[in-house]
N, C-alpha and C positions, 0 to 999 in steps of 0.2 A: 466597620460592619456591625450592625445591631445583632445579627445572629450569624455565626459561622458554624456549620455542622457538616462533618464528613462521615459518610457511610462506612461501616466496618465490614470487611470481606468475610462472608460466610458466618456472620453473627446472627443470632436469633432476633425475632421482632422485639422481644422483651428487652434484650440487651441493647438494641438500637434505641428503644424508647427511654431506657435508663440513662444513656449518654445524652439524649436530647433534653431530658428533664434537667440534667446537671447544667447544660448550656443555658437553659432558661432561668435557672435559679438566680443568677446575678441581676437580671432585669426585674424579676418578680419579687425578690426578697425572700423567697422560700423555694424549696425543691418540690414541684408538683408530683403527684402520683398519677401516672398515665397508664391507662389500660389498653389504649389503641391509638391509631394515628388521628382519628377524629378529635379525641381529647387533646392530643398533642398540638394540633393546629388551633384548637380553641384557646389553649394556654398561650400559644404564640400570639394570637390576636389580642388577648388580654394584656400581654407584656407590651405590645406595640401601641395599644390605645393609651397607655399611661404616659407616653412620650409626647413631646411638643408636636402638634399637628403641622407646624410650619417647617419642621426639620424632616429632610428626606431620610427614609429608613431603608437600609440595604440588608437583604436576607441572602445568604450565600450557602447553597447546598453543593457540596463536593462529593464525587462518586455516588451520585443519586441512584444509579442502577443497583448498588449494593444495599440501599435502604429498602428497596422494593422487594422484600422477601415474600415467600410463597403465602398467599392468602392474607397478606398484611393490609390490603386496601389502601396502601400508601397513596397511589395515584388518585383514587377516588376521593380521599380525604383532602388532597391538595387541590383538586378541582373545586370542591365545596368551599374551601378556604378562599380561593382566588375569586370565584364567581360571586359568592354571597357576601364577601367583605372587601378584599383587597382591590378588586377591580372597580369598586365604587369610589376609590380614593386616588389622589394624584401624588401621594408621598411614599408609595411603596414600590421598591425595585427588587425583583427576585431574579437571582442568577442561578441557573441550573447547570452543573458540570457533570461529566461522566466519561470514563474511558471506553465504555461499551457503546460504540457508535450505533449499533443496531438497536439497542434499548432506547437510546435518546431519540432516534428517528421514529421508531414504532410507537413509543409511549407519549412523546411530546410533540415532535414535528408533525407527525401524521395522526395525531390524536383526533378522533372523531366524536369525542365526548365534550366534557366541560372545558377542556383546554384548546378546543379547535380554534385555530386562527388567533390565539392569544399571544403568540411569540412576537416580540418587538424586533429582535435582532438575533442573528445566529453567527457564531464564530466557529468555523470548522478547522481544526488544527491538523494539517497534513504533515508528513515527514519533510525534512529539509530536502531541497534539491541540491545538486552538486555545488552551485554557487554559494548557497547558504551554508552548506557543510564546510566548504573551504574557509569562509569567513569565520565560522565558529571555531574551527581548529586553529586558525591564526590567533583568535582572541585568547586561547588558552596556552599560547606559546608553542604550538606545533608548526614546524617549518618544513613539513613534507612538500615535495613537488606534486604536481597534479596527477601524475601517473600513480604515485603512492596513495594519494587521496582517493583516486578512482578505485584502487584495490580495496581500500578501507570501506568505501561505499558498497562494494560488492558483498562484503561480509556483514556489515552492520546496517546498511541502508542509511537513511537520513534521520534516524530516531535520536533526538537530542540527549535522552538519558544514556543511551549506549555510548554516544560520543563523549559525554561528560566523564566517562570512566577511563578514558585514554590518558596514559602517562606520557606527556610530551618529551620526556627525557629518554624514552625507549623507542626502538624502531617499531614499525608496524607488525612484523612477525612476532617480536617479543610481546607486544600488547595483545595480539590475538591469543598467543599461548597463555598469557597471564589471565585473560578474561574468560576464555573458552575452555581450555584444556587442562589447566593446572587444577589440582584438587582444591576445592573451595573457591574456584574462579567465580566472579560475580555474575557471569552469564552462563555458567555451566549447567544450571537447572532452570534457566529463564523460560524455555519453551513451554514446559509443563505449567509453570506458574502463570505465564501469560495467557494461555488458552483457557486454563481453569478460571482465571479472573474475568475473561471477556465473554465466554460462551457457555451456555448450558450444554450438557452432554459433550464436554470438551473432547473426549476420545473420538467421537464421531467426526467432529470438525477436523481433528488431526488426521483421521483416516482419509478425508477428502484432500487435505493439504499434502499428505504423503503421496497420494496417487498423482497429483499435479506436479509434485517435485520429481517424480519418476518419469514424467512425460513433459519435458521442458518446452516442447513445441506447443503445448496446450492440448486440451481435450474439449470436445463438445459435451453438452449436458448428457446426451445419450451414452457417450463413451464413459463418462463418470459414473452413470447409473450401472453400466455393465461391470465396471471395475469394483464398485463398492457395494452394490446391492441395496443401497439406501432407497427408501420409497420416494416416488416422484415429488409429492408435495413437500416432504421434509427436506429433500435436496434443494428444491427451489428456495425455501426459506434460508437454508444454510448458505447457498451461493450468494443470495442477496445480503445476508449478514456479513459474510467474508468480504464482499466487494465494498460495502459501506465502511468497513473497518480498514480498508486499504491492504488487505491480505491477498486479494486476487484482482486481476483486471479482466474485463471482457471486451472483445472486439469482433467485428464482423469478418466473415470470409468474403472476399471480393465477389460482388454479384449477388450476394444474399442479403436478406434483411434480418429479421430476428432469428429465423430458422438457421441452424448451423453456427450459432454464436460460439466462439472459441473462448474458453476460460483458461487463464494462465496464472500461476502463482507469482505474486509480485512482491511479497515480503522477503527482503533479502536475507534477514536473519533466519527465517524459517527454511529457506532454500539452503543456506549454509549448514544449518543444524542437520537436516536430513541427509545432506551429502557427506559431511565429515564427522558429525558428532554422535548421531543416534546409535550407530553400530560400531563405534570406535572402541575396540576392546584393548587397545595398546596401553592405555593409562600413561602415555608418554607426556611428560610435562613440557617438552620442547617439540611437540608433534608438528606444529606448523613450520617452525624453522627448518625441520628436516624434510618436510613434505612439499614445501612451496614451489620447488622447481621440478616436480614430477609431472608426467603426462596427465594424470588425473586432475591436477590443479589447472593445467593448461586448458583442458577441455571445459572445466567448470568456469574458468575466466571467459572463454569464448562464448559460452551460452549465457552467462550472466551479463556480459556486455550487451548482448541483444536486448535484455530486459532493461538495462540502464537507458538504452536508446528509446525503447518504447515508452518509458516513464518520463523522457525528456523530449517528447515529440514537439512541443512548442519551441524549444531551442533549435531543433532541426529545421522546422519551418522558418524560423527567423533567419537562420544561416542561408537557406535556399531563397530567401526573399519573397516568401509566399504567405507571410503572417496575415495579410489583409485579404487573402483569397480564401473563399469557402473550400474546405477540403473534407474528405472522408478517409480516415485511416483504417486499414484492414490488413488481414493476412490472406494468403491464398494457398490452397492445396489443389494439385492437379487431380482430375477425376479419372485420368487414364484413357479418356476418349480419343485423344490425339495419339496416333501410332505411326511410326516411320520404321519400316522393317530393317532399314539400313542404319538406323540411329538408336543405339541401345539406351541413350539418355531419355529419349521420348517414350520408351517402353517401361520406364520406372516412374513410380509416383514421385513427383517433385513438389517443392513448396517454396514460397517466398514469404519471408517473415514480416515485411513491411511494404505495403502498397499505399502511396498517397495519391488519391484520385482528386484532381483539382477541378474547380468550376470552369477554368479556362481550357478544358478538354486536353489537359496534359496529365500524364501519370508518371510519378517518380517511382521507379522500381528499385527499391533500396536493398543493397547487399551490405551486410553488417559483419565486420571482421575485427577481432581484437588482436593486436600485434605489438611487439616490443620495439619495433623500428618501422620505417616506411615499408608499406606492404608492396610486395612484388607480384604483379599479375603475369603469370606464365602463359605460354601458348595454349596449354591444356585448359587453364582456368578461363581464359578468354573464350575458348570454344564452348565450354560448359555454360558460361553466362549467356552467350548468344543463343544457344539451344534452349535454355530455360526461358528466355524472353519469347522465343518463337513458339514454344509450347503454350505459354501464357496467352499470347495473342491469338493462337489458333483455338484454344479451348474457350476463352472468354468472348471471342469475336468482337473485341473492343475496337472502336475506330479512333480512340484517343491516341495522341502521340506518346510513345514510351520513351522516357528519359532514364537511362542507366545511371544510378546514383550510388555512390560508395560512402559508407560511414565507417570510419576506422580511427584508431588512436592518433597516429602521426601522419596520415595521408598516404598517397600512392607514390611509389618510386617511379619517376619518369621512365618511359620505355615504350617500345612499339606496340606492346599488347595492352597497355593501359589507356590508349587513345580512345577506346570506345566509351570510357567512363566520362560522362558529360558534366557531372556535378559531384563535388566532394564535401563531406562534413567531417571534421576532425574533433579530437577530444576537447581541445580548447573551446570549440563552439558550444559544447554541452555545458561548459562552466559559465557561459555568458548569462548575465542577468537579462531578463526579458524587458524589452523596450516597450513603452506605451504605444498603442496603435494610434 
């Protein structure tokens, strides 16, 4: 690389320019004095012009959002540099990197100024899926089974940095205690540092995340407004930034379009932090080893497994054999319009977490359950499922065929009450690599 420059978090413009000048000094033969970013890019142009025109020149900016400090005019100076000089040549390659996805999208991808339509290629780095997580853990010598890997994913998600901190010689509970709960644990203060790094007004973003954490079934935009009191325009920007950064997911309620969109917290680490770390006053260094079999953890695993399934929808479709069929995934909440005076279930608001509406006029109505063994469908549970589907059909007035579908860890225990389930997806299916269509 002819220039490699990394932005400094929360550093002043002058400090950033000082470091940039030092990086240029090798190619210029002296350290330039830079008053602003316009002068900085002029100096970069001078350095590059001294080199062989036939040689390709690579400029690499890392953590670019940190460079763009308040009133620095960094982006405007970059626009001038690119349009007035670099774009006229065929030997300049500029790579722009940044952890803040929202900044990268707003300032570069959606740039309406001098950088509009200037991007040659984009590489968007998402967290690992379960298959990639398993491969990575195996590469560092971790021999955990898939059930343990799934539990690890529920706490850390597929963030490679978090996974790189795992000690393969220790069990998963020991690793969680070491990283999350022990004094000085490498992830014990991660949430504050992460949000401060990625978002302006980080406390307000954490307020939204905290509310979504408390309502695991998700909230509509209006519900978030009522819980937080954040102004409408500001909330719209925040939700967009959170979704672009893979902290939340949005999906439609069945039968609706944009109106009534459900927002759900999808960052596994944030969910784990608000559930077990934020108000943990025990200071117990073996907290997870002593807590992992409690009812609170069982409830958390059940709800978090639903999120794992929502973020592995393509794997679910692959298992169901509908990868090539156009589908719309959504959730559904009953409106309470369907009432049966003899049926108490119909008188309560009910919901279905995953509806897969297919172009072949079939709807997979998915029930998601986390279990340590084969799941047993009892008489009462079968009755509840049948009533729930009846309420769904009555309220939505759908004419599509409804297919009861079960997603669980190890599958269903064969029995007379499980016969109504027509299709199953198990944990191993979520670990499958996606096959090309």
